[in-house]
C-alpha positions, 0 to 999 in steps of 0.5 A: 136383470141382464139378458145375454144377447146373441152375437150377430157378427158372424151373420155379416161375415162373408162366406169365403172369397168373393168370385172372380168377376174378371175370370170370364174376360180372359182371352178376349183382349189380344195379348199383343202389346200396343205400340206407343205412338210417338208424340213430338215434344211440346213446341217450347222445347223444340228448336227452330232448326231441325237436327242434321240427322232428322229424317224429312218426315220428322222435319215436315211434321215439326214445321206443320206443328209450328204452323198449327201453333202459329195459326191459332194465335191470330184466332185467339186475337180475333176471338178477343176482338170479337168479345170486345165488339160483341153486342149484348142486350141491355135492359132499361125501363121507360115510362109508358108515354116515353116508350110509346114515343120511342117506339114511334120514332124507331118504327118511322125512321127504321132504326133501333133503340140504340141508334135513337139513344146515340142520336138523343145524346147528340141533341142533349147537353150535359147541363140539361142532364145534370139539371134532370138529376139535381137534388129536389128542394125540400118540401118544408122550408123555414123549419128550425130542423134541417131538411134533407135534400131528396135525390130524384129516382127513375120512374117505374116503366116498361123494359126495352132492350138496347143492343150495345157493344162493350165500348158503348156499355162502358161509356154509358155507365161512365156517363151515369157516374159523371152526371150523377144519374141514379141508374142506367135506366134513369139516364136513358129515360132522361136523355130520350125525354129531353130529345123526344118530348121537349 
């Protein structure tokens, strides 16, 4: 049983040409052609010496453009130096008792956590820190099956913010690798513990 379906293609065809929507805008804009602004060529294509037939205004404009380009170069250097010395927050976790002792020390001496950390690194030796991160001896001894050495991990703690610049952060991360610390937080906690709780 076949039924003939109606052809609906005619229903979707447009009815003639679409209206010209821009027709109402005719005459609103001035018919005068816009003057092209003279743009000096890029600084890399300009010669340092002005041509002999250049007008004084053109010579002054070129000198001002060259001065503007030269004046941005020191600013770029300053911004690079500013990025290197920019201070950022570095979060570390300290056990509650150690955090309380550190808070007390910075409040009494009116220093920052970063200052306290710098002083603590001066008081602690590398040998003390390596001993803090030495693997733990196995709990079971004398067994025929070898037991694995366990690494110490940082304790759960409360976050504090150290305000460090890029050099300090890079140095601290280097010390984490040198001393075999499991994390930045573990190293900071060990240094402060040895300095404040010893």
